[in-house]
N, C-alpha and C positions, 0 to 999 in steps of 0.2 A: 128674705135671705140677704143678699147685699144689693148694692146698686146695679150689679151686673150679673144677676144670678137667677136660678130657677125661682127663688122665692123672694123677689124684690119687685118694687115698682118698675125698675128699669127692665127687669126680665119680662115684664108685661109690655115692654116697649121694644121688643126685639123684632128685627125685620124678618119677614117670612122666608122660608126656603124656596128655592125656585120651583120645586114640586113637592109640597108638604105631604101629599098623600101617596108618594112613591112607595111601592112595596119593597120591603127589605128581603132580599133573596138569600137563601142559604144562611151562612154564618158571616157574611160580609156586609158591613154597613154601607149605606148609600154614600156616594161621593158628591161633591158640590160643584165641580167644574172650577172656573176661574173667578167667579163673582166675588167671593170674599177676599181672595188673594189680591184682586185688583184694587180694592179699597183699603186694605190693611194687611201689610206683609206679616208673615209669621214672626219674623225677627222683632218688628215693632210691637206686635201683640204681646210677645213675651216680655219685652222691655217695659211695656206699659204695666203689665202685671207685677213686675219686680218693683217698679216705682210705687205702686199702691201698697205692696206688701211691706215696704219700708215703714210706711205710716201705720199699717196694721200691727206690725211687730212692736212698735213703740207704744201702742195703745195698752192701757192697764188691763184690759180684758183679754189680751192675747195670752193664751195658756201655753206656756213653755214647759210642758210636762213630758218628759221623755217616754214613759210607758204609753201614755195616751196617744202621743204623736206617732210612735212606732206602730201601735195597733191600727190607727186610721190609715197609715201609709201601707201597711200589709194588706188590710182589707181593700183599700182603694186600688192599689196597683194589681192585686189579684183579679179584681173585677176588670180592670183595663186590659189585662193580659188574656182574659178569657175569650175575647172576640177579635179576630183579625180586623184591623182598621179602626179599632176603638180610639186610637190616638189621633185619628183624623188625618187629613192630608198634610197637616203641619208636623205630624209625628210628635205631638205635644209631650213634654216631660212633666208628668203630673206630680203635684206636691199637695199633701193633705195636712190640715192643721185644725186646732180647736180654739174656740173662743169661750171665755168664762161668762156665760149668759144663760139665764133661765128660759129665754124665749125658745120656742120650738122652731128652729131655723137652721138652714144650711145654705151655702152660696158658692158661686163660682166667680173667679176673677179672670181677666185676660191671661192667656198663656198657660192655663192648666192649674192654677192655684185654687183649691177647693177647701172651704172651711165648714166646720160643723159646730153649732153651739152645744155646750154641755147639756142644756135643756133638752135638746133633741136626742142626744145619746141616752140620757136618763129615761126619757119618755118611751123610747123604743122598747117594746116587750120581747122582741126576738131579734136576732142578728139579721134575719131576712128583711125586717122592717127598715133597719138602718141601711142595709145594702141597697134596698129599693130607692131610698132618697139619694144616696150617693151615686147610684147608677144613673138616675135622672140627671144629676148635675154633670156627670161625665158625658152624658148625651148632649148637653148644651155645648160643652167644649168641643167634642168630636165633630159636631155639625157646624161649628164656628158661628153659632148664634151671636156671641159677643162681638166677634169681628164684624159681622154684618151690621149690627146695631151701631157700633162705633164708626164704621165706614160711612153709613148713611148720615150719621150725625156730623161727620166731617164735611159731607157735602152741604149740609144745612148750616154749617159753622155755628152749631148750637151746643157742643159739648166740650167745654174747656177742661183740661186735665184736672185743675184744682177742684172743680165742681164734682168730678167723678170720684176723686179721692175722698172728699167730704161725704159724699153720698155712701160710699163703701163703708165708712166708719159709722155714719148715722144709722145705716140700715141694721147694724148689729143689735141695736136696741129697739128700733122702730122702723118698720117699712114706710110708715107715713112720713117720718122725718126724711127718709131717703127720697121719697117722692117729692117732698117740698124742695129739697136741694136741687134735684135734677130738673124740676119743672121751671125753676127760675130762669126766665129768658128763653124758654123752649116751647111756649104754647103753640107755635105754628106747626110743630112736628108731632105733638103728642097724639092727636087723633089718628093720624096716618099710621103711627107705630102701633097703637092699640089694636088697630084692625088686623095686624099681623100676629099679635102675641099668641092667640089661641092655636094657630097652626104650628108655631114654634114649640109650644108646650106639648102638643100632641106628638110632634116628631120626637121630642125628648122622652116622652112616655114610651114610645115604641122602641127607641134605641135603648132606653133604660131597662125595659122588659127583656130585650134580647140579651143584654149584658148580664143581668142578674140570673137569668135562666141558664146561660152558658156557664156561669160561675158556680152553678149548683145550688142556688138559693131558691127558696119557696116564693114564687111570684105573687102569691096571695098576700104576702107581707106588705107590699106597696099599697094595695087597695085597702087592706085592713087598717093600716096606719092612717091613711088619708081619710077614710070614712070615720074613724074614731075622732079625728080632729074636727071633721065637719059636723058631727053630732054635737060635740062640745060647743062649737061656734054657734049653733042654733040656740043653745041655752043662754049663751053669754054675749051674743051679738058680736062675735069675732073680737075677743079681748086682745090686749097687746101681746100676750104670750102666745097667741095663735098667729104669729106673723107669717107663718108658712101659708095660711089660707088667705089672710087679708091682702097679701101682696101677690098671691099666686092662686086665684080663685079656682076651686076644683068643681067644674061644672058637672051636671048630671050626665051630659054627653060624654065627657072624658071618663067618668066612672064606668059608664056602660061599655065604652070602648075597651077599657082595661079589663073588665070582667069577661068580655068576649075573647080577648086574647088569652086570658087564663084558661078558659075552657078548651082552647086549641092546643094547650101544652100538657105534656104528661105530668102527673103528680110527682113531686120530688120531696119526699119526707127528709127533713134535715135536722140533725142534732146540733144545736149551737155550740160553738167553741166556748170553753170555760172562760177564755180571755174576754169574751164579750161581757159576761157578768162582772168580771173583775174591773174592767174599764168603766162600766156603768157605775160601780161603787166608787171608784176613784173620782170620776167626774162629779158625782153627787157631793162628795166632800169638798172638792176644790171650787165648785161654782159659787158657793156662798159660805165663807168662813167666819161670818158674824156669829155672835152668841146664839141668836135665833136659828141661823142656818145650820149650825152644828147640832143644835137640839133637834131640829127637824130631820137631819140626816140620821141621827141615832134612832129616832122614832121609826123612820122608814126601814132601817136595817133590822131593828128588833121585830118589826112586823114580817119582814122577809124571811127571818129565821124560821118562821112557822110554815113556810112553803114545803111541799113534799119533795120537790126536785132537788137533788144534791147540789147541782150547779147554783141554784138560787140560794141555798143555804151557805155554800162556800163563798158566794159573792157578798152576802151580808156579813159573814165573819171577816172576810178580807177588808170590807168597808169599815168595820169596827176597829180592826187593827190599824188601818191607815188613819182613821179619825183619832185614835189614841196617840199615834205617833205625832200627828200635827199638834196635839195638845201637850206633848212632852211626857206622856205616860208610857215610858219605854217597856216596862215589864208587862203592862196590859196589852200593848201592841204585839209583843212577842207571843203572849198567850193566845190571842185571837188568831194570829197568823198560824200558829201550830194547829189550832182547831180547824182552820180552813183547809190546811194541807191534809189533815186526817180525814176530813169529810169526803174528799174526792179521791183519796188513795184507794185503788182497786183492792178488793179482798184477795188474799193469796189464791192463786190459781184461777182467778176470774178475770176474763176480758169481756167488756161490754162495749156496745156502740158508743156509750157515753164516755168511757175511758179512752176511746180512740179519737174523740172529737176535739182534741186540743186540751192539754192538761193544765194550762196556765203556768207551766214550770218557770218560764222566764220572768213572769210578773211576780211569782212567789219569791224567786231568787232575788229579784230587784228590791222588793220590799224588805226582805231579810237584811240586805246590805244597807238600805236606808236606815234601818233600826240600829245596826252596828256602827254606822257612821254619824249617828245623831249627836248633837252637842250633849256633853255630860257623860259620854261613854268613857270608861277607863282605857288606857293605852293598850293593855292586852287584848281587849275586845276589838279595838281599831286594827291592831296588827293581824288579828284573826280575819278581819274583813278583807285584808289584802289577799290572803290565801283563798278565801271563799270567792272573791271577785275574779281572781285568776282562774279558778276552777270553772266558774260559771261561764266566763267568756269563751273558754276553750270548749266547753260542752255545748254551748249555743253560739257558734261563731257568727251567725247571721244577725244577732241582736246588737244593734248599735247602742242601745241604752245600757246594756251590761258592759260593753267595751268601754264606754265613757266612765261608768262607775269604777272600773278598775283603775283608771287614771285618778279619779277622785280619792280612791282609797290610798293610793301611793302618796298623794299629797298630804292627806290627813295623817298618815303614819310617819310623815317627815322624811320619806325616802325620795328626796327631790331629784337626785341624779337619775334614778330609775324612772321617775315620772317624766322628766324632760326627754329622755331617750325614747320612751314609749310614745309620748304625745307627739314628738317630732315625726316619728314613723307614721302615726295615725293621720297627722295633717297632710302627709304626702299621699296616703292611700285614699283619704276621704276629704277632698279639698273643699267641699261645699258645706262643712259643718262648723259654724261659728263657735260653738261651745268648745270644740277642741282647742281653738286658738285662745279662747278665754282661759281655759285650764292651763294651757302652756304658759300664758302670761303670768298666771298666779304662781306657777312653779318657779319661773324665772325670778319673780319678785321675792320669793322666799330664799332664793339663792343670792339675792343682791345683784342680779344681772339686769340692770335698769334698761340699757339699750335694747337688749333682746326682748325684755318685757314689752316695751312700747312697739317694737316691730311686730310682735305677736298680736297685740291689741289692734294694730293697724290692719292686719289681715282679717281679724274678726269683723271690723267695721266694713271692710270691703265686701265680705260675705253677706253682711246685713244691708249692703247697698248705701251705707253712709259714707260716701267718698270724701267729702270735706273733712269729716272727723278722722278718716284714715290718714289723710295728708297731715293733719295736725299731730297725730301720733308719730308719724315718721319724722316730723320736725323735732319733737321731743327726743326721739331716739338719736337724732343727729347731734343734739346738744348734750347728751348724757356723757358723764365723765369716763365711763368704761367703754365707749364706742370704739371699735377697732377700724383700721383702714379698710378691711374687707367689708365690715358692716356698712361703712360709709358708701362704698360702691354699690352694695345691694340696695341701700336706702335710696340713692340717687336714681337707680334704674327703676325701682318700684314706683317712685314718685312720678316719673315720666309716664309709666304705664297707666297709672291711675288718672292722671290729668288728661291723657289721650282718651281714656274711656269716658271721662266726664264730657269731653267735647263731642265724642261720637254719640253719646246718649242725647245730648241737647239737639243734635242734628236730626236724630231719628224721631224725636218726640216734638219737634218744634211746631208741627201742624196740629198738635193736640193740646 
């Protein structure tokens, strides 16, 4: 996974809980007392995660795809909300994201940042399998395994922040690379840490089981997925794409423990959300857009079309539509999208468990808008996209992806005044979305409002944690020919705030 996660070398270097065999009573997760808090405060832990995420977001493999990110956050936060105490004593604010990588991997970073590789999303055969892996990662965060590891490393003076960042990035492709980075200069502590890793993983297993069970998922999914990986690893001696196992060995004891827990739980048949199949298809296309990658994706979708389950068929049709869009074949993209919608449309007067299990409506609407807003579309189509996007965001008000697409449609249609009014309101309501500030900057640029453009970009950089770049944008805004007296005052005040934040972060992280 990553240097700090369920599936990394460093995860196998996690300090043990005070009582790893402690029984979880009722629906409440075990508490940790003051041990982790004494060595790493929740504030510092979150800041540490934010620092690492700055590098992760700049990595070419970071997948900034709104539908996939929205799905992962809906799935992850629903799991977190299913059990009291899942956020842990720090009340962690979880954030989920994807990395463009064929490795079967997922990982947790300090402060509640959890990532999943596209390879893992594609390989999961059911939503419960994906939920099982994500629940395990949530378990690591809620039990503060990362904080304990970092706190112990701080005592040994063996984990500089730079090494941790490098390991987090290296682990995305190879857990062995992550191990190499982390073990540099740390030999004295490795064996002591490895002695504790099994207990931490068993605790994360138990917490993950409780979370996914409370969330209504089939707990056999976790074991099924792990056993499938283990069988493959025996044939191939744990190849690189099995990073989940090479950095997070699944012992027979752990499998037996998980199977015993499954027998104690009532069976919970579950129909997967259609969104799961659509996200899998989207991830398959985006993880490798080379000529060979696209050919392999098409072959996989054509094989999936032959499946009996309608959700599988619709997922393949959606994938072919998205693949055609990425190749610029807009008519073909629309044709496949229409087929996907027709495949899952309930027959008149018929309501099935399948049709109630999440109809993929927001993802269908989003792809339809992507097609209408694609380069080469005539203006009447783009103007229609504005109306469609407005209707979609009002029909599905919880979808942040659709809300942003409405802003994109206004800009594409040349309705810049409407775009800036809408996006200003959005940035006030959703202050932690860098994309909104990027779009606002784009709209200001089209209007020729240079000072406001740079001010909006500065806010985007602040959201991304790139504080020096934010200060540079404010300086450009200060020098713009159209800057007003009011703008100057805002720029001065914002610059002071950013510099104070830089100073505070250095103080908080100086020991790491």
